[in-house]
N, C-alpha and C positions, 0 to 999 in steps of 0.2 A: 432180545437185543434192545438195544434202547442206542434211539438217533436221532432225542428232540434235536442237540444243540444242530446237528445240522440241516434239520428240517427249518430250525427259529433263519439262521443264515438265509438259507437260500431262499425264504418267503420273504426275507428284507428284502431281495436283488430283486424277487419281482415285484415286489411295491416299489421299490424308488424307480424301476425302469418303467414298472405302469404308470405312476406319477409322471414319467421325465414325457411320457407316450398323449399325454391329455389333452396338452393344446392340436397335436397336428388328426392324432384318430381320438376320439373321447371316447369311445363303445370299448374299440379293442384298450383302453389304457386303464379305462375306470373296473375293465375285466378280470386285468389282472393284477390291479392295486385290492382287488377282494381274494382275488388266490392268492392270493402273497400275504395277506391279511390271514386265512385263513391258513395256510400254510406255518403263519406267526403260532397262532395260537395250538396249534396243532400239537405243533414242536414245543412250546410251553410246557403243554399239559404231561407229554411225553416224559420232560425233565423230574416234571414236579410230583411224582406218581411214588407210591410208597413205595416198599417191594414184596409186602405181602399182593398188589392188582397188578404185577405183569404175570 
């Protein structure tokens, strides 16, 4: 099952939330930003896999 687009969208939301939280709680904000970026990368890799790699 391919869920790359869902992971990419959720990662973008996580990153945006983390960037918004940086001023109030820097550690939590940067943590959410990093988690969001990892989700975006995972989603992009899943979307662009070849059919023989699944």
